C-alpha positions as CSV (number, residue, x, y, z in Angstrom):
1,M,188.7,177.5,43.1
2,S,187.3,179.8,45.8
3,D,189.0,182.0,48.4
4,P,188.9,179.9,51.1
5,T,190.3,182.0,53.7
6,Q,187.2,184.3,53.3
7,L,185.0,181.2,53.0
8,L,186.4,179.7,56.4
9,A,185.8,182.9,58.2
10,E,182.2,183.0,57.2
11,I,182.0,179.5,58.6
12,E,183.5,180.2,61.5
13,A,181.2,183.0,62.1
14,F,178.4,180.9,61.2
15,I,179.1,178.0,63.6
16,I,179.5,180.4,66.3
17,Q,176.4,182.4,66.1
18,H,174.3,178.9,65.6
19,E,176.2,177.1,68.7
20,M,177.1,174.5,65.9
21,N,180.6,172.5,65.9
22,A,182.5,172.1,62.5
23,T,181.5,168.4,62.7
24,Q,177.7,169.4,62.6
25,F,177.9,172.0,60.1
26,G,180.0,169.5,57.4
27,V,177.2,167.2,57.8
28,L,174.3,169.4,57.5
29,A,175.7,171.5,54.5
30,K,177.2,168.5,52.4
31,N,177.4,165.6,54.2
32,D,181.1,165.9,55.0
33,S,181.8,165.6,58.3
34,A,185.5,166.7,57.6
35,L,184.8,170.0,55.9
36,V,185.6,172.3,58.1
37,F,188.8,170.6,59.1
38,R,190.1,170.6,56.0
39,L,189.4,174.0,55.1
40,R,191.3,174.8,58.5
41,E,194.4,173.1,57.6
42,G,194.7,175.2,54.0
43,G,192.4,172.9,52.0
44,D,190.1,174.5,48.9
45,V,186.9,174.0,47.8
46,Y,185.4,174.3,44.1
47,T,183.6,177.8,43.5
48,K,180.4,175.6,43.1
49,T,181.0,173.9,46.4
50,A,181.7,177.4,47.9
51,T,178.3,178.7,46.3
52,E,176.3,175.8,47.8
53,L,178.2,176.2,51.5
54,R,176.9,180.4,51.4
55,R,173.5,179.4,50.4
56,F,172.7,177.3,53.2
57,M,174.2,179.2,55.2
58,E,172.0,182.0,54.3
59,N,168.9,179.6,54.2
60,Y,170.2,178.1,57.5
61,R,166.8,177.9,60.2
62,R,167.6,176.4,63.7
63,P,165.2,173.5,64.0
64,L,162.8,174.5,66.9
65,E,163.3,172.7,70.1
66,R,160.8,169.6,70.9
67,A,158.1,171.0,73.0
68,R,158.3,169.2,76.4
69,P,155.0,168.7,78.2
70,E,155.0,170.6,81.6
71,R,155.0,168.3,84.4
72,R,151.9,169.3,86.7
73,A,152.2,168.6,90.3
74,A,150.7,165.5,91.8
75,H,147.7,166.4,94.0
76,A,147.5,164.1,97.3
């Protein structure tokens, strides 16, 4: 098992930095919407899972926002 307190602190900092909520993080990182909530309630994860979560955070790149076409003023 891993150190859940340290891992949770890393995740909390990550979701703040990337303006992400706990559910989004869990789904993106491990397809598990309740992952962060379980850690917050004192749950733990296997060392392998902790390594995968840290790798996800290290390699995460925020998706680019879709470019919106500029509106042009209508000419009368």
